[in-house]
N, C-alpha and C positions, 0 to 999 in steps of 0.2 A: 386760197382764200375768196380767189371766184366764185373757183367749183364750188364752193359752199355755203352760200353767197348764190350761186345760181340750180344749187338741188333747195335752197328757203325761198326761193321764189318758182321754181317749180311745184310747189309744195303748195305754198299760198294758193297757186291760181288754180290746181286739183280740190284743193278745199271748198275753194269757193264755186269750183259747179256741181260739186256735192251737194251744200248749199243750197244753189240753184236750183239742183233739179227737185231737192227737195219742196221747197219753194212751190216751186211751180206744181209736181202732186205732192198735194196738202192730204193724201190720201192713202193712206197707209196698211196693210191686213194684217194681220197672223193666222194664219192656216192651221188646221188640227184638224189629225184625218181619225179615220174610225178606228172598230177593232178591230184589230187582227193587220195591220191596214202599215204602212209607212210614206214618209210625204210625202212619191210620188202617187201616192193615189188619189192624194188633192192637188200637187201644183198646177197640176191642167185650168184647172179652175181662175187660179191665182190667176194665169198669163195670158188668160183673158180680160182679170180686170187691172192688165197695167196700161194703158190709156188711159188708167184714170187713175189706177191709186200703184204702187210699189206695195207688192209680198216678202215676205219669207212663210217656206210650211216648214213646222217642228216639229220632228221625232220627240212623240214621247210613250210615257210607260207602257202603255198597253198595244204596241207592236210591235208585230211578231217575233221583231229579231229580241225588243226588249225581256217581251215576256214578262210583266207587272213585275218590274223590278221596283221598283220606289211605289210608296204608298202614296195617297192621290192628294192633300198638300206636297209634294215634294211637285206631279209634274205641273200645279199652279204657281207654284214656288217658280219655274219654266217658262211657263210663260210670259210670266211675271220681267222676267229676267232679256225675253225679247220684244215685249213692250216699254220698258226702257229704255233698249236700246234704239227704236219709231221716235221715239220723242225727245231723245241726246240730237238725233241726225233735228231739232225741230219740226216733223211732222204735225200740223194743227191739228189733225183727226188722225187719232188709230181706232181700228176695228178689231174683233175679232170674229171668223168665217172657221165654224167644223163644223165635220162632217161627223153625225152618229157617234157617238162615243166622243169626233170634238166637237161636236153644239154641247154632248148633258157638258164637257168641260169648261169651253165659254159661259153658262149659265150659275155652274161654276164657282167660276172665277171670277164674273160682276157679281156671285155672292159675298166670298172670302174677300176681294182683294178693293173690286170698282172704280177701278180707273183706264175704263177702255171708255170709246165716246157711241160706239154702236154695237150689235150684235146681230150678225145673221148662221144663226140657227136652218142647219141642213140637215134633214130627212132621220130630227135626234134620237138616239138610236142611247142604250145601257138603261135597260131599267130592271133595278136589281132589287124592287119590292116587287114587279111581280113575280121573276126567278124566285124569289124564295115562299109566293103566295101558293106557288104552281110547283116546287121540292126542286127546283133544279142547286141546289149548293145549301142548300137546306142547314143540309146537315156541318156541314162544312163552315155555315159563317156561324152555328150556335159554336161550334169545339172554339170558333174563331175570341169569336167573344166572351168561349168562357178563358183562354190562353188569355189573354191583356189584363184582363182581372186580377190572371193572377203573376201579372209582371212575367206573363210567357211570351212577349209576342215574337219577339222573333222567330217562335217553332217551327213549321215549315208543316206546311198542310199541302193535300191535293182539292179539289175543287173539282165541279163538269163547269165550265162556259157554256152563254147559250152565247151566237153571233146566228141572225134570222132566223135560225130554225136550225143552225149548225150546233153540235155539240163537242167538249175538244177541255180534255183533261189537261189543268192546270195546277203547277205546284207553286207558291210562295209565299213567303212569312205567311204570318198569321193578323201583323198587327196591319202588313199594307193588303190583306184580302179582306177584312172589314174593311177600308179605308174605300173598297169600291163597291163591296157589294153586300153594307149595311142593308138593311131598303128601307131603311128611315137616316142613313145617310147625304151624303153630297150628290151622292149618284142616282138620288131620288128628285126627277124634274117639277115635279108639283111644286116638292116644297121650296126647293132654290130659284127657281120663276116667281114666288110667295114673296121669299126674301134680298132682293137684287138691293146691295148699296146705296144705292139712286136708278131713277127715272133714265131709261135711255130709250134710244129709237132702237126697234127688236125689228127682224122680221127673218116671219118660220115658214117652209116651205117646205111641205113634206103631197109626196106620190098616192095618186088614187091605190100604187098598187104595193103600197110598204105596212108593214105590219101595227104602223099608230095610225094612218090614218082613220079607222075610225074610232078614235078615242074624241077625236075633232079637238077643237079650240078650246075645250075646257079644259082637256086636260091639261094641260100648265101656259098655254099662252094668254087664256085671259085669267088667269094667274099674277102678270105681270105689273107690275107697277104702272098707268096710265102713262100715255104718250102720243103725241098726235102721230105721230113716222109710226107709228105700231101698224104693221100688219101680213098677219095670214093669208096665204096662198096654197091652194089646191090643184100639184098641174100634171101631167096625163105622165107619169114616173115613178117605176121602181123605184126600194131603197138605192140601191149602187148609182143606178143615171140619174137622181133627183139633183146635184151639183150641175152635171154638163147642160141637163132640158133647163133650171134653172139660170144659169149664166146672165142670159139677157134681162131678167128680170129683176137680179141684185143691181148688176149695175144702175143700171133706171134710180131702181134705188133708190142709190145713192148721191144717183147727180139730181137730187130734188131733193134732202136731208139739208136744214138749213146751212 
């Protein structure tokens, strides 16, 4: 009996310390990697945030290992699971931070779920509209649309995917393919930015050597709901190096949020 009481006592103390730690760090960040990447690619960014915020880097369907194994809405539900875990721990502010495709997902999540408190957009990527206009994967996208209309969304298709100028052949279900590569779908950041469920602070950072840099803030940032804390920053970096170069700017921005 004594051992049982001692166990309960130790458990309660541990629980108290965890809750106290969550209260000390009132910010928690869900980190999302880019196309063909994995959580390790973005975890270093989170570790630099740790004095201010706790973080969790999650693996999403566009990772190299998963290879588009689930549609976009399932990916967003996986993000929601981590958001809810942070909420249950009592964090007052939950932030989505994404690099490249992960940044695309942060916007899509805020359009469909709308239950986080801020967005960190780092070298936003994945542009199905521009891919389609250039003919990259267009035939597969059109075929996937046709198959879905026929109730055959589970049929497998092969398409050419593009990532920072690199092309790769990808095989996936038609419904999965269309969810990510529909030129007017959740992957179109010009659309999702204009349709966030609520206004939250957004920091959008792009490097001068990023393919989307020439489009400027008018591409998507200016379409965001108005918020006094919104910030668009241009840094000297390429696409891959943007998180590392921008981390101190993100920390300062998070500190300044109301």
